[in-house]
C-alpha positions in Angstrom: -67.7 -38.2 277.7 -69.1 -38.0 274.2 -72.8 -38.6 273.5 -74.1 -38.7 270.0 -77.7 -38.5 268.7 -78.5 -38.6 265.0 -81.6 -38.0 263.0 -81.4 -41.5 261.6 -81.6 -43.3 264.9 -83.9 -42.7 267.8 -81.3 -43.9 270.4 -78.4 -42.2 271.9 -74.8 -43.4 271.7 -72.1 -43.2 274.2 -68.5 -43.3 272.9 -66.5 -45.7 275.1 -63.2 -45.1 273.3 -61.0 -46.7 270.7 -60.7 -50.5 270.6 -57.2 -50.4 271.9 -58.4 -48.3 274.9 -60.3 -51.4 276.2 -58.0 -54.4 275.7 -59.3 -58.0 276.1 -60.0 -58.8 279.8 -60.5 -55.1 280.7 -63.4 -52.9 281.8 -64.2 -49.2 281.2 -66.6 -47.2 283.3 -68.8 -44.7 281.5 -70.6 -42.3 283.8 -73.9 -41.1 282.3 -77.0 -39.2 283.6 -79.2 -42.1 282.4 -77.3 -44.9 284.0 -73.7 -45.6 284.9 -72.4 -48.1 282.3 -69.6 -50.6 282.3 -68.1 -51.7 279.0 -66.1 -55.0 279.1 -64.0 -56.7 276.5 -64.0 -60.5 276.5 -61.6 -61.9 273.9 -62.2 -59.0 271.5 -66.0 -59.0 272.0 -67.5 -56.0 273.7 -70.5 -55.9 276.1 -72.1 -53.1 278.1 -73.9 -53.6 281.4 -75.2 -51.5 284.3 -72.4 -50.6 286.6 -74.7 -51.1 289.6 -75.4 -54.5 291.2 -79.2 -54.9 291.5 -78.8 -56.7 294.8 -76.9 -54.3 297.0 -75.8 -51.4 294.7 -72.1 -52.5 294.5 -70.1 -50.9 291.7 -69.5 -53.7 289.2 -66.3 -51.9 287.9 -64.6 -53.0 291.1 -65.5 -56.7 290.6 -63.3 -59.3 288.9 -64.0 -60.3 285.2 -63.3 -63.9 284.3 -64.4 -64.8 280.9 -68.0 -63.7 280.5 -68.5 -63.6 284.3 -68.4 -60.3 286.1 -68.6 -60.7 289.9 -70.1 -58.1 292.3 -67.4 -56.9 294.7 -69.8 -56.7 297.6 -71.5 -60.1 297.8 -69.8 -62.0 295.0 -72.9 -62.4 292.8 -71.7 -63.7 289.4 -73.3 -62.0 286.4 -73.0 -63.1 282.7 -72.2 -60.0 280.7 -73.8 -61.5 277.6 -77.3 -61.3 279.1 -77.0 -59.6 282.5 -78.4 -62.7 284.3 -76.9 -64.4 287.3 -74.5 -67.0 286.0 -76.4 -70.2 285.2 -79.8 -68.6 285.9 -81.0 -67.3 282.5 -84.5 -67.0 283.9 -83.4 -64.5 286.6 -86.0 -61.9 287.6 -85.6 -58.2 286.9 -84.1 -57.6 290.4 -81.5 -60.3 289.8 -79.9 -59.1 286.5 -77.9 -56.3 285.2 -79.3 -54.1 282.5 -77.5 -54.8 279.2 -77.0 -52.5 276.2 -76.0 -53.1 272.6 -72.4 -52.2 271.6 -71.3 -51.3 268.2 -67.8 -50.9 266.8 -67.3 -48.5 263.9 -63.9 -47.4 262.4 -62.1 -48.6 265.5 -64.4 -46.8 268.0 -66.6 -48.5 270.6 -70.1 -47.2 271.2 -72.8 -48.1 273.6 -76.4 -47.7 272.3 -78.8 -46.4 274.8 -82.6 -46.6 274.4 -84.7 -43.7 273.0 -85.3 -41.0 275.5 -82.3 -42.0 277.7 
């Protein structure tokens, strides 16, 4: 896995791969020492969320992705990858949402932006 830190930015970037490596409707797992990340492609738009369900620790990579909804494979909790919240519950508490991370695409490469110090 590639991790990039630059002097211009205080965050760390994880390289997820080329755009064609993550086609629409697919998911890509990125193991990292900070947090295991899942990158999903919904109709050409990329999102990055925690790979671990906050409810029971299920690995989200094994759950189905239908549109913007990613379902936990253990207890079928549906999460919206756009905001990490339980579907239809945008005011979900911290223990009921997935962490989300900004995704950038540059020169055909997909990157996940992690917070400073991560």
